N, C-alpha and C positions, 0 to 999 in steps of 0.2 A: 065046618067052621062055626063058632058060636054066633048067635044072632045078636046078642047084647053088645053094645058099643062101650068101650072104656069111658069112664066119666070121672070127674073130679070127686075125691072123697075128703079132701082137706079144705078148709076155708081159703078163699082167695087172699093173696098177700098184696098190699100196695106196691106199685112198681117203683123200684129205685134204680134199675138198670135197664137200659135199652141195648139190645144186642143186634148188630148188623151181620147178616149172614147166618141164619139159624139152620145150619146143616147138621149132619149126623155127628160130627166131631164134638162140637160144643155141647150138644144135647147129651153126649155120652161122657163128657168130661166136666167142663165148667159149670153147667147147670146142676150137676149132681153135687159138686163141691159146695155150690151156693146154697142148695137145699139143706145140706148137712150143716153149714155154718149158721143158717137161720134156726135150725132145730136146736143147735147147741147153745147159741148166744143171742138169738133173737135178731130183731132189726127188720125194717121194711125193705127187703131187697128182692122183691118179685121182679121177674124178667119179662119185658115186652120184646118179643122177637120181631125182627124186620127181615122179610125176604126182599132183596133188592130188585129182583126181576120176576121170578115165577110165583104164581099163586098156589102152587102145589102144596107147600108146607102149611100154609094157612088153611087150605081146604081140607087137609088131612087132620089137623089138630083142632080146628074150631069146634067140630061136633063132640070133641073129647074134653072141652074146657081148657085146651092147651096142654093137657097132660099126655103122657106116653109111657111106655114100658122100656126099660133098659135090661138087656139080657147079658149077663157076664158069662163068658165062655172060657172056663178053666179046663186044663187037661184032665181034671178028675171030676168035673161036673159043672152044672149051670146054676146061676142064681138070678132071680128075677126081681126087679125093683120098679116101683111106681114113682115116676118123677113128676112133681107138681109145682116146681119153681117157675116154669114158664106160664104166664097168665093169659096171654093172647098173642096174636101175630098180625102184623100189618104188611101190606104189599106195597113197596115204594113206587113201583111203576104205575099202580092204580091210583094212589093218593099220596103224592109226595108231600103235600101241605100237611096232612095228618101226621106223617112221620116227623116232620120238622117241629110241629107243635108238641108231639110227645117228647122229643129230645129237649125241647125248651122248657118243659115242665120243671118247676123248682124242686120237685121231689126226686127227680132223676139226677143222680150224682155221678154215675159212671155210664159211659157208652163203650161197650166192648165190641170186638170185631173178630170174626173168622170169615174173611171174604176171599181167602186163598191169595197166593202171591200176586196173581195178576189183578186182584181187586184194588190194589193201591195205585194203579195207573202210573207206575214209575218205571224207569229203566233198571232192570235187575242188575246190570253190570255196574251201575253207578249209585243207585238209590235215589236219583233225582226224579222229580215230577216230569212225566212225559207230556209236554205241552201240545204234542200232536195227537195225543190219544183222543178219539172222537168224543168220549164222555167228558173229558176235560175241556175240549173245545166248546161243547154244549154248556157245561157248567159255568164257564167264564161269561157266556152270553145270556144266560137265563137264570132267574132267581129260584126256580124250582129245579133242583139238581137230579142227576141220575147216578152219579158215581159215589162210592163210599167217601172219598175225600170231600166231594161236594156237599154231601149231607152233613159231615162234621163241620165244615166251614160255615154253611148257611145256618145251621142250628146254633153254633156259637155266636154268630152275628145276631140272632134273635135274642139270645141271653144278654149279650152286651148292650143291645138297644134297650132292654127292659131292666137293666140295672141288676141283673142276677149274676151270681158267681158262675164261672165256667164249670163244665163237668170234666172229670178225668177221662182220658181216652186210653183204653187198655186193649191193645192189640194182642191176639192170641194166635197169630199166624207164624209159620215157620220162615222168619226172616232174621238174618243176623242184625243185632242192634235194632230190633223191631220197633221199640219205642222211639228211637232216634229217627228211623225211616218215616214213621207215620207223622211225627212232629214236623219233619222236614217238608213232606208233601203238603201238609195242612198249612204251614206257614207260607210256603211258596204260593199256593193257590189263594190264600187269604190276602197276601200282599198285593196280588194282581187285581183283587176285587176292592180292597179297602186297606191301605197301609196302616191306618190307625187300629183297625180290627186286628191285624197281624201283630202289632205291638202289644195289644192287650192280651192276646192269646199267648204270646211268648212270655209275658210277665206273670200271668195268672193261671193258665191251664197247666195240667200235668199229663205226662205221657209215659206211665210206667211200663218198662220193658218186662216181658214175660218169657218163660220157656214152658211149653206144654208137651206132655208125652202120654199117649195112650193109643194103641192100635185099634182102629175102628173100621172094620171092613164094611163095604157097601151092603145095604139090606136088600135081599132078593125076595121075590114073591113067596118062595117056599119058606123063608124065614118068618114072614108075616103069618103064614098059616101055622107054623110051629109055635110061635109066641102066643097066638090066639088059643091054641090047644092047651098050652101050659097055664095061661091066665084065666081061661074060661070067659074071655071077653075079647071082642074084636078091637085091635089097635091098628090103625092104618099107617102108622109111622113109628114102629119100634126101632130101637138102635141096638146093635150088638157090639160088644167090646171085650177086650182081654181083661184079666184081673189087675194087671199092673197099671198104675197111674202115677203121674208126677206133675206138679205145677210149681214153678219157681216164679215169684213175683217181686219186682222192685217195689219196695214199700214207700211210694211217693205219690200220694193222692191229694187232691184239692181238699183242704180242711181236714185231712186224715180220715175222710169219709169213705169207708169200705166195709164189706162184710168181715166178720171175724174168721178170715180164711186160715190163719195160723192155727186156730183151734181144731181144725179138721185135717191137718197134715200138709197144708200148703207151706212151702218154704218162702218166708218173707225175708228178702235180702236187700242189701244196699246196692249191689251190682250183679246183674244176671249174666254178664258177658261170657264168663267161662262155662256156665251151664249151657248157654245157647250154643256155643261152639261145640261143646261135647256132644250135645244131642243132634244138632244139625249135621255134623260131620260123621259121627259114629252111627247114629240111627238113620237119619234121612239120607245121608250120603251112601250108605250101603244098601238101603232100601231101593234107591234109584238105580244103583249098580246092578242089584239083583233083578230089578224090574226089566231093564233092557236086555241084559245078558240071559236072564231066565226066560224071558219071552222068546228070544231068538234061539233058545235051547228047547223050546216046546213046552215050557212049564206054565201052568195056569196061575198058581199061587206061590207066595213066599214059602209056605210050609212045603210045597212040592220042591221048590229049589233046595231047601235045606235037606230034603231026603235024597238029593243027588250028591254023591261024594265029591264030584268036581266042584260044584258050586259051593258046597259046604266048606271045602278047603280054601276055595278062592276068597270067600268073605272073611274067613278067619285070617288069611294072609293080609287082606286089606287093613283089618284092624291092627294087627301086630306090626306090620312092616311099613305101612304108609300113613295111617290116620293117627294112631296113638303117638308116634314120634313127633307129630306136628301140632300137638295140643298141650296146653297147660291145664292140668286138672283143677277143678274146684277144690277148695279146702276140704280135707277129709274124704275125698273120693279117690279110689284106685281105679284107673281106667281099664285095667285088665279085668277087674271084677265087673265093671259096667259092660264090657264086651261079652263076658260069659253070660250075664243076665240077658243081654240082647239076643244072644245065640239061642237061649232057651225059649225066649218069647217068639222068635221067628219060627222055631220048630214046632210050636204049639199046633197040633193037628185040628183043634177046634176052631182056629181062626183061619177063615178062607179069604185072605187078603190078596186080591188078584193083582198080578203083575201089570195088567193093562190099566187098572185103576191108578196105581202108583206112577205109571209112565206118563200120565196126562200132564200137560203144561210143563214139559221138560225145559222149554226155553226160559221159563220163569224160575225153575228150581235149580238148575245146574250151577248158576253162579254162587248161590249160597251153600249148596250141599257138597259140591265137588271142586269147583274152581278155586275156592279159598284154600283148600288143602293142597291143591296142586301148586298154587302160588307160594305157599309156605315151604313146601318141599323143594321147589326149584331154587328158591333163595338159599336153601341150606345144601344145595347140590345133592339132594337125596333122591334116588330113583323112585319112580312111582308107576311102574308098568301096568299095574292092576287098574288104577284109576284112569289112566290113559285109555285102557281097553274099554272101560265103562263109558267114557265120553265117545269113543269111536262107535260103541254099540248104539248109543243115542243117535249118532250121525247116520247109521244104517236104518234105524227104526223110523226116523222122520222122513225117509224117502217114500214111505207108504207101502213098502213090500218087505217081507222078511227074507231070510237067506235062501228060502226055497222058491221065492217069487210070489208067495201068497200075499194077498192084500192085507194091509193094516189100516184100521181107522185111527188116524192120528188126531187126538184132541189137544189142541194147542192154539193160543191166540195168534201165533205166528205160523200156523200150519202151512199156508200157501207159500210164504217166503221160504220156509224150511224145506218144503218139498222141491221147490224150484232149485234151491242151492244143492240139496242132497242128490238130485238127479242130473246135475250139470256135468260137464266134462271134467271138472275138478271139484268134486264134492267137499273134500276136506278144506281146500282153500276158500271155497265159496261160503261155507258155513263159518269158518273162522273170521271171515270178513263182516259178519253180522255183529255190529257193535252193541246191539241191545243185549247180546249174550256174552260175547267175548271182549274184554277190555283191550284197547289198542296196545297197551304195554305188555299184556300177557300173551296175546295171540301168536306173535312170532316165535316165542319159546315153546309153544305147543305144536307147532307145525310139523316138524320132523317126527317126533314120537307118535303123534296122532296118525300121520300117514302110514307109519309102520303098523300100528295097531289096526287101523281100518283095513289095510291090505291083508293082514292075518285073518281077520274075521271073514272077509270075502273069499279068500283062498282056502282056508282050512276049516271054517265053521267056528261057532261060539265055544264049544267045549274044548276043541283042540287049541284054540287061541288062549283060553284060560289056563289050560295045562302048561302051555309054553312059558307062562310067567310065574308059575309056582315053584 
């Protein structure tokens, strides 16, 4: 491995964006778009990254001046890019006051987020702020916050007190109506701290919704070694990604202040809803379905799943019979073409996107990715045995053992409650009773089909159960 460490080769750019949750996805997606937008049209849109909890990303990027390498993994070859839009990284748990001051800087006009679904401290089934969440309990009682909503509210409070304009809050997480959700949790928290602050935020701040799309597998130690060999320099935090990318952004920013994203292929629209639903249900919904059913079938990655004829036919059936009929396509988009493109992306052998990685935090993901489609189909009296089987596979997965009895490490903020319910005398009933996941009005309609699907998985196995619904 090369001895030389990757370093900055371009001049530092003044910070205009603070990004909460500087993980692999944003570094392989938004940070690249923003770098391209500055190269094309200028502007001081350097990114200050914030790790809300762990110092790992700061410790990896600081010796490299915030820069890193992005390796594009195409079916026919690889492309390496040096990304330098991130200027530095702060760790919120170490110095929350410094993070708040950075967000209150007048030069910062956007605060963006990729904190995952669970980072919004909301109830996924309703979108409402979870007032019992330990981080929200803390943030209501202390001026130095720990949650993403807490940092947004306290930083906006500083700007309000100093007579500054608010920043735009741009969430890039996989939530339906994500702009509305983050606005709702921010306003609810602000109102409980200072009603006048909440009124100011409601009137002056902006929360543009977005849809983001790029497959970014987790970086493994062998990937770090391979990137170092390609670059001739050591990068402690490279990202890997597929060639495809898409970013749809509601063009609603405070003072119209934003990078020239449209110049580099971002779709700037008035309403992102139809794009959100298309992506959440067609990509994320089938990703989660493949994650649970693929894992229970013994497959490590999505590409492995697509090489299995049963899973391949199953996911194509989900698209054609259950998901596409429940969607309204965005203008100019043919959903069958989108499904065909997703199929090719899933099958890309260069992308090692692990089923275990996608299966994480299922309690937060299922309401957006699958339950919305089930609700639409049930209202239309349209059968959806494939999606019922996917939810049943999640119910098996969260008990902590697969169909052979082998242990599963379940990563989920509700892991203990899920395991207790899934290993009870009535696992389907106990899981359906969890209101953080299943809305009260939907759960009774899922009961009978989920019991049948769950029994099929236990009795016949994942592949046989999938074949039975094809």
